[in-house]
C-alpha positions as a Markdown table, in Angstrom:
| # | Residue | x | y | z |
|---|---|---|---|---|
| 1 | Unk | -23.6 | 49.6 | 49.3 |
| 2 | Unk | -21.2 | 48.6 | 52.0 |
| 3 | Unk | -18.0 | 50.6 | 52.7 |
| 4 | Unk | -15.1 | 49.3 | 50.5 |
| 5 | Unk | -12.2 | 47.9 | 52.4 |
| 6 | Unk | -9.8 | 47.3 | 49.5 |
| 7 | Unk | -6.0 | 47.7 | 50.1 |
| 8 | Unk | -3.8 | 50.2 | 48.2 |
| 9 | Unk | -2.4 | 47.2 | 46.3 |
| 10 | Unk | -6.0 | 46.2 | 45.4 |
| 11 | Unk | -6.6 | 49.7 | 44.1 |
| 12 | Unk | -3.4 | 49.8 | 42.0 |
| 13 | Unk | -4.5 | 46.5 | 40.3 |
| 14 | Unk | -8.1 | 47.6 | 39.8 |
| 15 | Unk | -7.5 | 51.1 | 38.5 |
| 16 | Unk | -5.6 | 52.7 | 35.6 |
| 17 | Unk | -2.6 | 54.8 | 36.8 |
| 18 | Unk | -4.5 | 58.0 | 36.2 |
| 19 | Unk | -7.5 | 56.8 | 38.2 |
| 20 | Unk | -5.2 | 55.7 | 41.0 |
| 21 | Unk | -3.4 | 59.1 | 41.0 |
| 22 | Unk | -6.7 | 60.9 | 41.2 |
| 23 | Unk | -8.9 | 58.7 | 43.3 |
| 24 | Unk | -6.3 | 57.3 | 45.8 |
| 25 | Unk | -3.7 | 60.1 | 45.9 |
| 26 | Unk | -5.9 | 63.2 | 45.6 |
| 27 | Unk | -4.7 | 64.2 | 42.2 |
| 28 | Unk | -6.4 | 66.3 | 39.6 |
| 29 | Unk | -6.8 | 65.6 | 35.9 |
| 30 | Unk | -6.0 | 68.3 | 33.4 |
| 31 | Unk | -8.9 | 70.6 | 32.5 |
| 32 | Unk | -10.8 | 69.7 | 29.3 |
| 33 | Unk | -9.6 | 66.2 | 29.1 |
| 34 | Unk | -12.5 | 64.2 | 30.3 |
| 35 | Unk | -15.1 | 62.9 | 27.7 |
| 36 | Unk | -17.7 | 63.1 | 30.5 |
| 37 | Unk | -17.6 | 66.9 | 30.0 |
| 38 | Unk | -19.7 | 66.3 | 26.8 |
| 39 | Unk | -21.9 | 63.5 | 28.3 |
| 40 | Unk | -25.5 | 64.7 | 28.0 |
| 41 | Unk | -27.5 | 61.5 | 27.8 |
| 42 | Unk | -30.0 | 60.5 | 30.6 |
| 43 | Unk | -28.1 | 58.4 | 33.1 |
| 44 | Unk | -26.0 | 58.2 | 36.2 |
| 45 | Unk | -22.4 | 59.2 | 37.0 |
| 46 | Unk | -20.8 | 56.6 | 39.1 |
| 47 | Unk | -17.5 | 56.2 | 41.0 |
| 48 | Unk | -14.8 | 54.7 | 38.8 |
| 49 | Unk | -13.4 | 52.9 | 41.8 |
| 50 | Unk | -16.4 | 51.1 | 43.2 |
| 51 | Unk | -19.5 | 51.8 | 41.1 |
| 52 | Unk | -21.2 | 53.9 | 43.7 |
| 53 | Unk | -23.9 | 56.0 | 42.1 |
| 54 | Unk | -22.9 | 59.7 | 42.5 |
| 55 | Unk | -24.7 | 62.2 | 40.3 |
| 56 | Unk | -27.8 | 62.2 | 38.1 |
| 57 | Unk | -27.6 | 63.7 | 34.6 |
| 58 | Unk | -30.4 | 66.1 | 35.7 |
| 59 | Unk | -27.9 | 67.9 | 38.0 |
| 60 | Unk | -25.1 | 68.3 | 35.5 |
| 61 | Unk | -24.4 | 71.6 | 33.9 |
| 62 | Unk | -21.8 | 73.5 | 31.9 |
| 63 | Unk | -19.7 | 75.4 | 34.2 |
| 64 | Unk | -17.0 | 76.4 | 31.8 |
| 65 | Unk | -14.2 | 75.2 | 34.1 |
| 66 | Unk | -13.2 | 72.2 | 31.9 |
| 67 | Unk | -14.4 | 69.5 | 34.4 |
| 68 | Unk | -17.8 | 67.8 | 34.7 |
| 69 | Unk | -19.8 | 69.9 | 37.2 |
| 70 | Unk | -23.1 | 69.3 | 39.0 |
| 71 | Unk | -25.2 | 71.3 | 41.4 |
| 72 | Unk | -26.0 | 68.3 | 43.7 |
| 73 | Unk | -24.9 | 64.7 | 44.3 |
| 74 | Unk | -27.4 | 61.9 | 44.8 |
| 75 | Unk | -28.5 | 61.6 | 48.4 |
| 76 | Unk | -25.9 | 59.8 | 50.6 |
| 77 | Unk | -23.5 | 59.3 | 47.7 |
| 78 | Unk | -20.6 | 61.6 | 48.7 |
| 79 | Unk | -18.9 | 63.0 | 51.8 |
| 80 | Unk | -16.7 | 66.1 | 52.2 |
| 81 | Unk | -13.6 | 67.1 | 54.1 |
| 82 | Unk | -11.4 | 70.2 | 54.5 |
| 83 | Unk | -8.5 | 70.3 | 52.0 |
| 84 | Unk | -5.8 | 72.9 | 52.9 |
| 85 | Unk | -3.5 | 72.0 | 50.0 |
| 86 | Unk | -2.5 | 74.5 | 47.3 |
| 87 | Unk | -2.3 | 77.4 | 49.7 |
| 88 | Unk | -5.9 | 77.7 | 50.2 |
| 89 | Unk | -8.9 | 76.0 | 52.0 |
| 90 | Unk | -11.3 | 74.0 | 49.8 |
| 91 | Unk | -14.0 | 71.4 | 50.4 |
| 92 | Unk | -12.9 | 68.1 | 49.0 |
| 93 | Unk | -15.6 | 65.6 | 47.8 |
| 94 | Unk | -15.1 | 61.8 | 48.3 |
| 95 | Unk | -17.1 | 58.8 | 47.3 |
| 96 | Unk | -19.0 | 57.8 | 50.5 |
| 97 | Unk | -18.4 | 54.1 | 49.7 |
| 98 | Unk | -14.7 | 53.9 | 48.9 |
| 99 | Unk | -13.5 | 57.3 | 50.0 |
| 100 | Unk | -12.0 | 57.9 | 46.6 |
| 101 | Unk | -11.2 | 61.6 | 45.8 |
| 102 | Unk | -13.6 | 63.0 | 43.3 |
| 103 | Unk | -13.0 | 66.6 | 43.3 |
| 104 | Unk | -14.1 | 69.8 | 45.2 |
| 105 | Unk | -17.3 | 71.6 | 45.8 |
| 106 | Unk | -17.6 | 75.4 | 45.6 |
| 107 | Unk | -20.3 | 78.0 | 46.4 |
| 108 | Unk | -20.5 | 79.5 | 43.0 |
| 109 | Unk | -22.9 | 77.1 | 41.3 |
| 110 | Unk | -26.4 | 77.6 | 39.8 |
| 111 | Unk | -29.8 | 77.5 | 41.6 |
| 112 | Unk | -31.3 | 75.6 | 43.3 |
| 113 | Unk | -28.3 | 74.9 | 45.5 |
| 114 | Unk | -25.8 | 77.4 | 44.6 |
| 115 | Unk | -23.1 | 74.8 | 44.7 |
| 116 | Unk | -20.7 | 73.6 | 42.0 |
| 117 | Unk | -19.5 | 70.0 | 42.4 |
| 118 | Unk | -16.3 | 70.2 | 40.2 |
| 119 | Unk | -15.4 | 66.6 | 39.6 |
| 120 | Unk | -12.5 | 64.8 | 38.0 |
| 121 | Unk | -14.0 | 62.9 | 35.0 |
| 122 | Unk | -11.4 | 60.1 | 35.4 |
| 123 | Unk | -12.7 | 59.4 | 38.9 |
| 124 | Unk | -16.2 | 58.6 | 37.4 |
| 125 | Unk | -17.9 | 56.4 | 34.9 |
| 126 | Unk | -21.3 | 56.9 | 33.2 |
| 127 | Unk | -24.2 | 54.5 | 33.0 |
| 128 | Unk | -26.9 | 55.5 | 30.5 |
| 129 | Unk | -30.4 | 55.0 | 31.7 |
| 130 | Unk | -31.6 | 51.4 | 30.8 |
| 131 | Unk | -28.2 | 49.8 | 31.2 |
| 132 | Unk | -27.4 | 47.8 | 34.4 |
């Protein structure tokens, strides 16, 4: 997928206000509000902004944090950057295609990676296996 070059005005038209706040303004949804927390079907989690495939259901797990969590993204799907907001340093996770803010990654996850990709559900969609 080519890098998305949409303008902020394009994003405001394409996204819901909450998606825009999270994906484009680096917001965070309230814990335990995403229906993707309970999503357990086989399929792929995708970027709500551009449709980029991000995570397989095989890497999703229950972290107890209130946000959809994964131990690894699909290869080449995301990028990270340093986030020094909120009086701490964290690793922010972005969609590689559109640079939308997805969440953060922490080093307290399960094996085999030991990572916890803590994602905002509003920043993603879900495509069950077998659907295009």
